[in-house]
N, C-alpha and C positions, 0 to 999 in steps of 0.2 A: 424406572423405580417409584416405587407407590410409596407415601408418607409413609404408613408401616414399618417397610423394609427401609429406610431413611431411618427411622426412629430404631432400630433392633443394630444396625449398624452403628450407630453413633454410640448406643447403651455397649456393643460390646468392644468399640475404642476406648471410650470411656473409661471402661475397665481394665482393659489391657495399659493404658496411660496409669491408671494410678496403679496397676503392679509395677509397672515396668520401671516406675520409680524410687518402689522399695524393695524390690528384687532382682538379683541378676537375671537376666535373660533366658538362662539355660535351667535357673530354677523354675521358672513359671510354668504351670503345664495347662493343657485346654481346662481340666477341672477346677482349676483356681481361676482361671479367666468366667469361668462358667459360674462358679461360685459368686464372685465379684460382680455380673453384671446380671448375675439373676435368670438367665436362661436357660433352655434345656438345651442337650447334646444336639439334638437333630435340628435345629434353630441354627446352632453354631454352623454345622456342617454345612448346611443350605447354604451359607458365604463361604467360607473356608474350609480348606482342604486342610490345613495344618495351620498349627502358631505362626511358621517361615510364612506361608501364604499369608496371611493379615499383617504379619511386618510387612512384606513387600507391596500389598494393596496402599499402604499410606503413603509410601512413593509415589506408586502409579497413579493413585488420586489427584496426588499434589501436581503432578507435571500434565496430567491429562487437561485439567482445568486449565494450568496457564498457557499452557498453549493451544489450547481451544480456540475455534476462531470465533464463537458466540460467548465472549465475555459480559458479565452485567456486574453491574456496581455490587461492592460488597459492604460492609458493615465496616470493615476497619480500613478501606479502599477501593477504588473508582478507575481501573482500568478499562472501562467499556467501551472508550474513545479513542483509545491507542491503536495506532497500526498494529499488526502481526509482527512486524519486524523493528521494532523499536528498543532492541537490545537490552539499553538500560533501563525502560520498563519493564521487561518479560524478568529480569534478575530481580529489581524490586518486588517485584507481582511472588517472587518464588520467597524472597525474603519476608515478606509480610504472612505469607503462607508459615513459614518456621514459627514466626515470633507467636501468630494465632492460636498455634499448636506447641508453643515452647515447652512445656511439661512434657509431652509428650516427645520431642525432639533429643530436650536434656536425657531424658531416660534411654533411649535408644542410643545414642552419640555419646555419653560419655559411662555407659555400661557394655558388656560384650555384645550386646545384640547388632555393634556398629558393622561387623563386620559383611554381615548378609546385606544386611540395609544399604550401606556404601556402595557396595556391589551393582545394586540398582541404581542408584543415585547416579553413579558416577556415568551410567549409559546414558540416563536422560540429560544430567548436563553438557555428555557428548554431545548428544544431537544438539543440544542450543550453539555448543561450541562451532561444529561444524556448519550449521546454518550458518552462524556469525561471521565467520571467513569464506562461505561462499557468497556473500553479499557484499564483504567488507575481504576483497583479494588482498592475501599476507604480500607482503612487499620482500621484506626481509631473505634473504637468500641464502646469511651467513648460518641462519638456524633451522632446521627442517619443519615445513609446514604440522607434520605427523608429530613432532616434538613438542610443537608451540602449543597446539592441542591439546596433548597431555599434560602442558606446563598449566595451561587454564584450568583443566578439569580438577588439577591438583591445588589449583590457588583457589579456587572455589570451595573446595572440602574445609581449605587450611582456615579461610576467612569465614566460612561456616562455625567451623571449630571454636576460634577466636572468640565468636558474638556468642555464641554458648558459654564458653568459660570467662567471656566480659562480663555474662547475666543480662544480655540484650541491652546494654545502657546507651548504644547508639541506635537512631532510628532505621527503619529500613533501605532508606535513603543513605542515607553516611555509608552503609555498610556495603549497599551496590555503589556506591563510588569508591570504596578500596577497593572493591575487588575490580573495577575498569582499572583505575589509575596506577595497583600493582601489575595488571595482568595482559588485558586487551587494549590500551592504549600504547 
């Protein structure tokens, strides 16, 4: 992706973030996004098919980056030297991106856009949880593994909602600790 394309996507995302914190998701139109971002309809449609597509791309962008094998140092954090299977750092990394985009996440998760977004988000968290249990075999025979995975996904969403409602008072490291201590340990 070239710099101009990156700038356009950032402009659209910024406009969407502003709108989702001011209005219910269902009330926001493509025209509202165009007006706020000052881009043309054809430019929007060159990147997204629908408003839902824009919403889902936020989730995909974070997870594609976090689970990338070629991480680089970033403005707020650096996991570039970690191994891909350092699960605690992967979770911290996700929480750093949530905090970096906290206005967007607040608007999405505290509003009526959460159902669509959480469906996609759950799939990505399930990918993480599934990978975790492949590398750290589950020993408890009293609770079926698939149920444990489902609980781990729901717990992640609960911890995330807690953090957002608590206005991000804890650090990403502390929130990752909450998740691991309450779920995976």
